[in-house]
N, C-alpha and C positions, 0 to 999 in steps of 0.2 A: 264278551265269553272268551272266552283263552282258553285253551288247549293243552291237558295235565297228562305228563305220562306218568305210569305209577311202575318203579323198578323194584323187582321183587327178587329173593333167591333163586338161582340156576331150578337149585330141587325145589322148591313148593307148589304144592298144589293146592289147587284150587276148594275152597272151604275149613282151609288150613284158616285157623283163626290166630298161631302160635308166626305165620310166617309172613305174620300184618306185624310184627315188631319192626323186622328191618327194613320193611318198606319206605323209599325212599320217592317224592311228590317232585317232577321238574315241569315246571313253568314251561311254552314254549314262548317265543317272541322275544323281543328288546327288552335287556335287562340295566335297569337306569343305576342299580349297583354297582353291575359289572363294568359297566362306561366309565360312570366316579372312581374308582377305586381301583378294579383291572387286577392287577397281582392281588390285593391285599383279598376281597375278593375270593376269586379260587383258593388259597391257600387257608379261610375260613369255612370254605364247605367241603374240605380235604383232597382235592385235588390238586397233587403235589407234581406230580405230570405235566398238565394243563398249565399250572403256575409256572416251571421252570419256561417251559415253551415262549406263554407269553412274556414273561421277564427276558427272555432271550431275542424277541422279537423287538420288545420294546428299546434292547441295551442296541439292537442292531443299526435300528432306524436313530438313535440318536449318534452313535458313533460314526454311521453313510454318512448320517448331516454333518459334525464337524470337518468331516475327510472330504467331503466337496466343497465346501464352504457356502451353504448356504445362507439365506438370513434367517432372523430370528423370528420374522412373521410366516415366512415359510415354513420353518422348525413347530411351530406351533401349531399352524395348520396341520403339517404331516400327522401332526401327536394324536390331535381331537381329530383323524381322521379313522387308525390308529386304536384309538379309545372305542368312533361309534363302529368299527368294524369287531373289538371284540364286546361289546356289547351284542351286537346282533349275535352272533355265535357263542355266547356262555353257554347258551342252553344247551345247545347240541355238542360242546365240549365237555359237557356234566352228562349229558347222556351217556357219549362214548364212553367215559371217567367209568361211570357204571357197568354200561355191558363187559365191560375187558375184568373190571376187577368181580365178573360172576353174578352180579345184578343186571338182566337185561330188562329192557322193556314191558311188561306183560299186560298192559292195557292203557288206554287211552281213554280219558274219559273232557266232555266241556264243562264247565262249569265258570259261574261270575268270580267266582274266592278259593282262594286255597280249603280254606272249610267244607267247603261244599263238595269243593273238587275230591278232597279225602274221604268223606259221608258217602258220596257216591259209587267210590272206588271200594271201600269196607263193604258197602248192600249188592256191589258186582263179584265181591271175591269171596262173598261168603255165602250167597244164595246162588245155588247151583242153578233156578229157574230163569235167574237173570245175568247169565252168560252169554256172553257175542257170539252169534253165530253168525258162521263165515260157508256158507254156501258158494260151491263153485260148479256149475251145471256141464258138463260135454258136449250136452248138442247144442250148445250157444257158440261151441267154439267154429271159427271161419275153417272149410276142410280148404277152399279153393287155391289152389298150387297157382295160380296167375302172379304172374310177374309185376310189380308195381314202378312205376320209371326207365327208364334207359341207359336198360343194360344191356351188354352185347349176348350175350348168353339168349336171350328171351326174344331178338328180332329174329334166329337162326340163320342161316349160311347167305352172304350177297353175291 
């Protein structure tokens, strides 16, 4: 099972079916496509700023490796590690780009596939009784003001 975040336009109201036309579903976790194609993956998803950042990072690694005179094997290992990092962080950069352009994460679902995630998201968005409930009780808060740790203020005067 994988977690998916649903990104909707900022002014979207729960129950409005038209808001789902601009929805984006982003899977959480490692992206093998971003690992393999890096900059092209970001361009395909229209993440221009993230693509520029990744391109500058990869170009900087290549130029830095040349200037330092590292061996070709070390250069390949560094490139693979950078691609691994890109694959791990691609979904986070995608979520950041959507939030920056006015489409913040409005919901998250756990599903086995993208189609199941889309079906769950549509059901939860259109059905008000299926809305996620957040309950925060003030009585559960800790009122104790005791200090934990070795702080000089808590020990008093010596």
